N, C-alpha and C positions, 0 to 999 in steps of 0.2 A: 654093671659098674664096676669103676678097678676098685681096688683095695681102700684106699686111701681117701676116693671122692664121698664128696656131698651126698646123704640121703636126702631125698625127696622131703621128709621132714625137718633135716636142718636146713637146707635150701628155702625151706620156707619160711624159718625163723630170720635166715642170713638176707633173704632178697630188699624186704623193706627195711632195712637197715644203710644198704647202700645208698651213695650221691644218686641225684636225678642228673641224668645225661640235657644238657641243653640243647640246640636245636645244632643242627649241621650233619656232621658222618655219624654215622650208626655206631655204639662202641661195638667193640669188640664180646661175643659171648662171655658176660660174667659169669657165669655157672663155669663154662669151662676154664677161664683161668685162676677162679679160685679155687678147681682142682688142681692145676697147672703149682700154685703157691704152696698149699697143705702137700702134696709129693715130695716138694722138695725140705719143708721145714718138717716133715714126717722122716723122710729118708735122712737128709741131710748130702746130697747130691749135688754138683755147682749147678747153676742154672743154665750153663749149655747143654749139660746130659740130659734136660728134661724128654722126656720122649714126645713124639711128632705127635702124637692125640691132643695134647694140650699147645697146638698151635707153636708159634713161632718164641723159642725161649727170651726173645726178647722184651715182645709183650707182654709175657707176664710177669718175666722183672721191672720194665718200666711202671706198670701198676702196681707191684707191690710200692717201689720206692717211691712213686711219686703220691700213693694213696699213703705214704708212711710218714713221710715230708707235713703235708694236710694232715696229722692226726685222726684218719678215718677209721683204720684198726683200732686204735684205742677207743678211738668214739662208741664202735661198735661192742667192744667189751664192755664199755662202762654202761652200756644204754641195757646188756642183756643181767649184767653184775647188779643192777639197779633194783631188781624183781628178789633177791637176794632176803629173807626173814628180817637179817641184821640185830638178832637175838644174842649170839656170842659171836666173840672175835677172836681169832685163834692168828699170833705173827710169831713168822719168824724166816729165815732167811740162808741163802744155799750159797755156794761159791762156783762160778763157772770157769771156765778153763777159757782163757781167751788162744784163738790159733795163730798160727803167725801172719795171716792174711790180716785178722782185726786188729793185731796189735804194730803193723809197719804204718802209725800211720806221723806225722809231723808233730814234734813236740811247741807245746805252747798254743795259745787261740782257745776254740770250744772245749768244756770238760765231755768228753764221750764214755764215763762211767768207768774207763780201765786204769788199775793200778795195780802195785805188786804186792801181791801176798806170800806167804808160805810157798805156794803151787807154785811159783812164775807169775805172768800176769795174767791177773782175771777180773771178773765184772762178779759183783752180786748182786742176788736177785733176790729182795724184802717183797713179801708175800701176805694178804690179810685173807684168810678165809674165813666162810662160815661154819655151819653145825654140819652144812650139809657137805664139808670137805672143798667146797665151789670156794675159787677165786673172786673175793671183793676189789682190793687195792692193790697197786705192783706200784714199787721203784726202785732202780737200778740205783745203785752206788759203786765206788771203787773198791777193786778186792778187796785193799786194807781199814776199809771205815768201818767203822764200830756199829753195828746194829742199831745201837740206840740214835745214830742219827737218821734214819728212814724213817723209825717209828711214831716221832709225831706227823710225818707225813703219811703216812699207813692210816692213823687215827682222827687226821681232821675233818672235821664236821660228820663224823660217823656217829649215830645214836645206836647204842649197844646195850647191853646189861649185863654184860660178861666181858672179859679182856684175857683171855689166857697166853703165857707167852717160858720164855725159860728161863734161870734166875741171872740170867746177861743181861736181861733189861732191867734188873733191878738196879732203878735211880729214883731217886728221890722226887725230882723232876716230870718223871713219867707217869709216874704212881700218882704225884696230884693234879697231871694234865687228864689222865682217865678219871679219879674220882669226879674233877670238875665237871667233865661232859657227863656226871651221871651211870658211868657203868662202876662197876668194881673188878680190884684186879686179882689174878690169880695166876701171881709171880712169886716164886720163891725165893728168899733171901739170898743176898750170897755170905758166905763163911765171916766175912769181915764185919759185920752185922753183928750187934752187940745184945740188940734183941729182935729173937727171928720172928716172922709172922709166919701166922698158920693157913695152910692152903688147901682150899677143900678137892681129896682126891678122888673122889669122882669126878667134880669137871677137872684138873689139873689132867686125868688120866686123858682124855677126849685131844689132847693135844696134838696124839699120833697123825690126826686129821691135815691138819700143815705140812706132814711129813710125806705121808702121802701124795697128798697133792705137786709135791717138788719131783715125787716119784713118775707121777703121771706126768708131769712136765717135759722130764728129760727122758719121757719115751718117743718127742720130737728131738730127730738129731740134730738140726738146724737151735736149737735152743739150750742143750747137753753139752754143748762147743760153741763159743762166739763166733761165728766166721766175718758177722758185720763191724766194718770198722766205727760205724756211725751207732751214737746211741741210741737216735729216734728210728733206726731201722730193726736195732738190734728187740725193743720195746716193741715194737710193733709186730715182731716174733711172737715173743713169748703171749703178747696181747690176743694174738692169733691162735696159739696154742692152746690158751685159758678159754678163749670166744669156741674153741671145738670140744672141751672139755663140757661146755653150757651147754652146746646144742645137744651133745650128747645124752645130758644127764634130761633135758626136756624132753628128747626120742623116747628113752629111755622111762619115762612115768607117766606119759599120756598112751 
């Protein structure tokens, strides 16, 4: 088994979550195709440079693209993430530089979550992780968008006891939203506040879990730099990388 291939334990977790094949021509080996996709995500190599052992690169890319369009990769991630204990939620964002291949889209039309920030054209990955540092929610926004724009989407419908974030999320609307959900916010006050809230240091110190998640996520070079023009394909890549973090966690704890 090659370095980035799925182990037997990981494959056993993912296989039942793949779409059923309707009658007709048998689908190309799913495990081989997935290994090819993970190879590209991890190494950042172009699809055309995929080693021959994964089969035709067109088969691997077409499967990735078609199932990204159908939302399959995101659903697999969400199924695994649903197993989170949801006791604590840590939210943050990370800027991803967009490669010139991703940035060369036509102006207007659909929003593909690419904007201009200080570092140039970029995308922002907004994430919520649990007390184990595993991703639960993922949202893409343009690089220049404020973190507060994605925060309600990350927290929508989530039931947890504590929500932890840095002072960039200090806004009355978000604090009210968190309290209305039954959770307690642990967000330091900005300097503009006349009255500063106290924050539980023991809980707030654990915020490094979301920072460590982004470090692990960026080991996947096709996530660390955005090559995909379409937001749905880049989100699929982020979801697959996050799925791999979940499967490896299951493998290490069983």
